[in-house]
C-alpha positions in Angstrom: 104.2 108.4 147.0 106.1 111.5 145.9 104.5 113.6 143.1 107.7 113.3 141.0 107.6 109.5 141.1 103.9 109.5 140.3 104.6 111.6 137.3 107.3 109.3 136.1 105.0 106.3 136.5 102.3 108.0 134.6 104.6 108.9 131.8 105.9 105.3 131.7 102.4 103.9 131.5 101.4 106.4 128.9 104.5 105.5 126.8 103.8 101.7 127.1 100.2 102.4 126.1 101.3 104.2 123.1 103.7 101.4 122.1 100.9 98.8 122.5 98.5 101.0 120.5 101.1 101.2 117.7 101.6 97.4 117.8 97.9 96.8 117.8 97.6 99.1 114.8 100.1 97.1 113.0 98.4 93.8 113.9 95.0 95.0 112.8 96.2 95.8 109.3 95.4 92.6 107.4 97.8 90.7 105.1 96.5 90.9 101.6 96.8 87.9 99.2 95.6 88.2 95.6 95.7 84.8 93.7 95.2 85.0 89.9 94.7 82.0 87.6 95.4 82.4 83.9 92.7 81.6 81.3 90.7 79.5 83.8 87.4 78.1 82.3 84.4 79.2 84.3 82.8 75.7 84.2 86.0 73.7 84.9 86.0 74.1 88.7 83.7 72.0 91.0 81.9 74.9 92.6 80.7 76.0 89.1 79.7 72.4 88.1 83.0 71.1 86.7 83.3 67.3 86.8 86.3 66.4 84.7 88.7 66.7 87.6 87.9 67.5 91.3 89.0 71.0 92.5 88.5 70.6 96.3 90.8 73.4 97.3 89.5 76.0 95.0 86.0 75.0 96.0 87.0 75.2 99.7 88.4 78.7 99.2 85.1 79.8 97.5 83.2 78.3 100.5 85.4 80.0 103.1 84.2 83.4 102.1 82.0 85.2 99.6 81.5 83.8 96.1 80.7 86.7 93.7 78.4 85.3 91.1 78.7 88.4 88.9 82.4 88.9 89.3 84.0 90.6 86.3 87.5 91.5 85.0 87.9 94.8 83.2 89.2 93.2 79.9 88.8 89.8 78.3 92.6 89.5 77.8 95.6 88.9 80.0 97.7 92.1 80.2 94.9 94.8 80.1 92.9 92.8 82.6 95.9 92.8 85.0 96.6 96.5 84.4 93.0 97.3 85.5 93.4 95.2 88.7 96.8 96.7 89.5 95.7 100.3 89.2 92.0 100.2 90.2 91.3 102.1 87.0 89.8 101.1 83.6 93.0 100.4 81.6 91.5 102.2 78.6 91.8 105.4 80.6 95.6 105.2 80.0 95.9 103.3 76.7 96.7 99.8 78.0 94.1 98.2 75.8 96.0 95.2 74.3 98.8 92.9 75.3 102.1 94.8 75.1 103.8 92.6 72.4 104.5 94.8 69.4 106.2 98.2 69.5 109.0 100.2 71.1 110.2 98.3 74.2 110.4 101.4 76.4 106.7 102.2 75.7 105.3 98.6 76.0 103.7 97.9 79.4 101.8 99.6 82.2 102.4 103.3 81.6 105.0 104.7 84.1 102.7 107.4 85.3 100.3 104.8 86.7 100.7 103.7 90.4 100.1 100.1 91.3 98.5 98.4 94.3 102.0 97.6 95.4 102.9 101.3 95.4 99.9 102.1 97.6 100.5 99.3 100.0 104.2 99.8 100.2 103.6 103.4 101.2 101.2 102.1 103.9 104.0 100.0 105.5 103.5 96.7 103.7 106.1 94.3 102.5 105.1 93.7 98.9 105.8 90.7 96.6 104.9 89.4 93.2 105.4 85.8 92.3 104.6 84.4 88.9 103.4 86.2 85.7 104.0 89.9 85.3 103.1 90.8 81.6 103.2 94.6 82.2 106.4 95.3 80.3 109.8 93.8 80.3 112.4 96.6 80.3 114.0 97.9 83.5 111.6 100.8 84.0 108.6 98.4 83.8 110.1 95.7 85.9 108.0 94.8 89.0 110.7 96.2 91.4 110.3 99.5 89.6 106.5 99.4 90.2 106.3 99.0 94.0 107.2 95.4 94.5 110.0 94.7 97.0 110.4 91.0 96.0 109.9 89.4 92.6 110.1 85.8 91.4 108.7 84.9 88.1 108.6 85.7 84.4 108.0 89.0 82.6 105.9 88.2 79.5 102.6 86.6 78.6 103.4 82.9 78.7 106.1 80.5 80.0 106.9 76.8 80.0 106.1 74.8 83.1 108.8 72.1 83.1 112.0 73.9 83.8 115.5 72.6 83.1 118.5 74.4 84.5 120.7 73.3 81.6 118.2 74.5 79.0 119.0 77.5 76.9 116.7 80.5 77.8 114.5 81.8 75.1 112.7 85.1 75.0 110.0 86.8 72.9 107.5 89.5 73.9 104.8 86.8 73.9 106.5 83.7 75.4 109.7 83.0 77.3 111.2 79.6 78.1 113.4 78.8 81.1 113.6 82.5 82.0 112.5 82.8 85.6 113.9 85.8 87.5 114.6 86.3 91.2 114.3 90.0 91.4 116.3 91.1 88.4 118.6 88.1 88.2 118.0 85.2 85.8 117.8 81.8 87.6 118.8 78.4 86.2 116.3 76.0 87.7 114.8 72.5 87.6 111.2 72.2 88.6 107.6 72.9 87.8 106.5 76.5 87.8 103.2 76.0 89.7 105.0 74.2 92.5 107.9 76.6 92.5 105.6 79.7 92.7 103.9 78.1 95.6 107.2 77.3 97.4 108.3 80.9 96.9 104.9 82.2 98.2 105.1 80.2 101.4 108.7 81.5 101.9 107.6 85.1 101.3 104.8 84.8 103.9 107.2 83.1 106.4 109.8 85.9 106.0 107.5 88.7 106.8 106.2 88.4 110.3 107.0 91.8 111.7 104.7 93.8 109.5 101.8 93.2 107.2 102.4 91.9 103.7 100.8 92.1 100.3 101.4 89.2 97.9 100.3 89.0 94.3 100.5 85.4 93.4 100.0 85.2 89.6 100.1 81.6 88.4 100.6 80.9 84.7 98.3 77.8 85.1 96.1 77.1 83.1 97.6 79.0 80.2 99.4 77.3 77.4 101.8 75.5 76.8 99.8 72.5 78.0 102.8 70.7 79.5 102.1 67.7 81.8 103.9 66.9 85.0 103.4 63.2 85.5 102.2 63.4 89.1 99.3 65.6 88.1 98.7 64.1 84.6 98.2 60.7 86.2 95.2 62.1 88.1 93.3 63.1 85.0 90.7 60.3 84.2 91.7 58.0 81.4 88.3 58.5 79.9 89.5 61.9 78.7 91.5 61.1 75.6 92.0 64.5 73.9 95.7 65.3 74.7 95.0 69.1 74.8 92.2 68.6 77.3 94.3 66.3 79.4 97.1 68.8 79.4 94.8 71.6 80.6 93.3 69.4 83.3 96.7 68.4 84.6 97.6 72.1 85.0 94.3 72.6 86.8 95.0 69.7 89.2 98.4 71.3 90.0 96.8 74.7 90.5 94.3 73.3 92.9 96.9 71.4 94.9 98.9 74.6 95.3 96.0 76.6 96.5 95.4 73.9 99.1 99.0 74.2 100.2 98.6 78.0 100.6 95.4 77.6 102.6 96.9 74.9 104.8 99.9 77.1 105.6 97.7 80.1 106.6 95.6 77.9 108.9 98.5 76.2 110.6 100.3 79.5 111.2 97.2 81.3 112.3 97.6 83.9 109.6 94.3 83.0 108.0 92.4 85.1 110.6 94.2 88.2 109.5 94.6 87.6 105.7 92.2 89.1 103.2 92.2 86.8 100.1 91.0 87.5 96.6 90.9 84.8 93.9 90.0 85.3 90.3 90.9 84.4 86.7 92.4 87.1 84.5 89.8 86.4 81.8 87.6 83.6 80.7 88.8 80.2 79.5 90.3 80.1 76.0 88.0 77.7 74.4 87.8 78.7 70.8 90.4 76.9 68.7 92.8 78.1 67.3 92.5 81.6 68.8 94.3 83.3 71.7 96.3 80.5 73.3 93.5 77.9 73.0 93.6 75.7 76.1 90.2 73.8 75.9 88.7 75.9 78.8 85.0 75.6 79.2 82.9 78.6 80.2 79.3 77.2 80.1 76.6 78.4 80.9 78.3 81.6 79.7 78.6 82.4 76.0 81.9 83.3 74.5 85.6 82.9 75.3 88.7 84.8 76.2 89.1 87.9 74.0 85.3 88.5 73.7 83.1 90.9 75.6 80.5 88.3 75.9 80.1 86.9 79.5 82.4 84.0 78.8 85.3 86.4 78.2 84.7 88.8 81.2 82.7 87.0 83.9 85.1 84.9 85.9 85.4 82.9 89.1 85.8 85.6 91.8 86.0 84.8 95.5 86.8 86.9 98.6 87.7 85.3 101.9 88.6 86.8 105.3 87.7 84.5 108.2 85.9 86.3 111.0 85.5 89.5 108.9 83.5 88.2 105.9 80.7 85.6 106.1 81.6 82.1 105.0 79.5 80.3 102.4 77.8 83.4 101.1 77.0 84.1 97.5 76.8 87.7 96.3 74.9 88.5 93.1 75.5 92.2 92.5 78.1 93.0 89.8 81.6 93.5 91.1 84.9 93.9 89.3 88.6 93.4 89.9 88.9 97.2 89.8 87.4 97.0 93.3 90.4 95.1 94.8 92.7 98.1 95.1 90.2 100.4 96.7 89.2 97.6 99.1 92.9 97.0 100.0 93.5 100.7 100.5 90.6 101.0 102.9 91.5 98.0 105.0 95.3 98.9 105.0 94.6 102.6 105.9 96.4 103.5 102.7 95.9 106.7 100.8 93.5 106.1 98.0 93.3 107.7 94.5 90.2 109.7 93.8 90.4 108.5 90.2 89.8 104.9 91.2 87.0 103.3 89.1 86.6 100.6 91.7 85.0 100.8 95.2 85.6 99.3 98.7 83.6 96.0 98.6 83.7 95.1 102.3 80.6 96.8 103.4 78.7 95.3 100.4 80.0 91.8 101.0 79.1 91.9 104.7 75.6 93.2 103.9 76.2 96.5 105.8 75.4 98.2 102.5 72.6 96.6 100.4 73.0 98.9 97.4 74.8 97.9 94.3 78.5 98.7 94.4 78.3 100.1 90.8 75.7 101.9 88.8 77.2 100.3 85.7 80.3 98.5 84.5 81.9 99.1 81.1 84.2 97.4 78.6 86.1 98.4 75.5 88.5 96.0 73.8 89.3 97.2 70.3 86.1 97.3 68.3 84.2 95.4 71.1 82.0 97.2 73.6 79.8 96.3 76.6 78.0 97.8 79.5 76.3 96.0 82.4 73.7 98.0 84.3 71.4 96.1 86.7 70.0 93.2 84.9 70.8 94.5 81.5 73.9 93.8 79.3 74.4 95.7 76.1 77.2 94.2 74.1 78.9 94.5 70.7 81.1 91.5 70.4 83.5 90.2 67.7 83.4 86.8 66.0 87.0 85.8 65.5 86.2 83.4 62.6 84.2 85.8 60.5 86.2 88.8 61.7 82.9 90.7 62.2 81.3 92.5 65.0 77.7 91.8 66.1 76.5 95.3 66.5 74.6 96.2 69.7 72.8 93.3 71.3 70.8 93.4 74.5 70.4 90.7 77.1 68.5 90.3 80.4 71.2 88.5 82.4 68.8 87.6 85.3 66.9 85.4 82.8 69.5 84.7 80.1 73.0 84.3 81.5 73.9 82.5 78.2 73.1 85.6 76.1 70.9 83.7 73.7 67.8 85.9 73.5 68.7 89.3 71.9 66.1 91.9 73.1 67.5 94.9 71.2 64.6 95.1 68.8 61.9 94.8 71.5 63.7 97.2 73.9 64.9 100.1 71.7 64.7 102.6 74.6 67.0 100.5 76.7 69.5 100.2 73.9 69.6 104.0 73.5 69.9 104.5 77.2 72.8 102.1 77.6 74.6 103.0 74.4 74.5 106.6 75.4 75.9 105.8 78.8 78.7 103.8 77.2 79.5 106.8 74.8 79.7 109.1 77.8 82.0 106.7 79.7 84.2 106.3 76.6 84.9 110.0 76.4 87.3 109.6 79.3 89.3 106.9 77.5 92.2 107.4 75.2 93.4 105.7 72.1 95.5 102.5 72.6 99.2 103.1 73.1 100.0 100.1 70.9 98.3 97.6 68.6 97.0 94.2 69.5 97.0 91.1 67.3 94.9 91.0 64.2 92.4 88.7 65.9 91.3 91.3 68.4 92.5 94.5 66.7 91.4 94.9 63.1 93.4 98.1 62.8 96.7 96.2 63.5 99.1 95.9 60.6 99.1 92.4 59.1 102.5 90.7 59.8 104.6 90.2 56.7 104.6 86.6 55.5 108.1 85.1 54.9 109.1 85.0 51.3 109.2 81.5 49.8 
């Protein structure tokens, strides 16, 4: 064979090898799916002992991967918790301490100098989508499509009705909107049930994007108020449960569980499950203290406290990570982890450029057992006057009682023996209190003041709303 021909063949083979290598590189980047429930009670799902309604699909998701028994959010409240997850940074670093409800519209929401998980993954070649609740600002500059998301379908504020009617008049406030679902930036007039519609849109998003990896942030509003009942789900709540608020909450949970089952079934049937890294968590604890903070009857036992509090019931949440073939199935992991870890983990697996200022870490080596050290030396919280630090077995917390409007002062608990935070050891362990409170003070020096006020329940510095004149 002539040398020229041999050279051409060699070049052709090299070119084909390069093309295949490029294709393989694309294939090996996992799809990334983050599913967030809203105000889900820790004890209301079967895998955590819930018995009022079965949750077989959430339980199956937990069993398909690693169940993080000490999984935390970075705030006990909707919007700041999501801001932490989206940026991989403590949201108190950039002033997003409360829900963005009161203030100048252009300043309310995730600060524009912060990059989101969608920005990082989009830059790494991912198709990016958000379906469901945003709650990170509602003007044009804060819109999801201005923050790295290619596709958006959902609502912009903190809460939304479930039962949609295309002939209904849309209503908006910075707290709740009604019949205001957007596709990208266009308002839609729809009939349907939001949980089902968000699932339909998610399946369509995954089906559209087959040529490159995708990232989907699926942010259900279930099981947040309003506690609207769709008959096909409400009929599955046992008649023995007579409290109408509890029945409404459980019907939302049934619908949520069914939808997660639909997502999992689609991934299995299409074979995408083997190359999809899934995170599931609740944005904060269940809202079980009436009448505060969108009370929904959520139950957090054996944890103490509720949404809005830095007790375990406000910040420790259902937290599952699944990736068939890459992560062990049926494993429990007890070291403290946080939703701040999701972005650094995604960046590492997507070969995306990471931010050195991330407060989270790549969890994969910890969840596989390749690294047996704790992912974090300590975790920290600040929510208005409330504070907390978790270091090893110790939890030091200064929490707020909403009814008395008073803070507890520093209390110390050994969570390995007292997950319910009942036995305050502050007096018998003064050295530990000093050590942990000093560490919290050092961490807090890198935080800034809130950019806007919260409500008077969680923010005692907030101006009291004027009462209408009689």
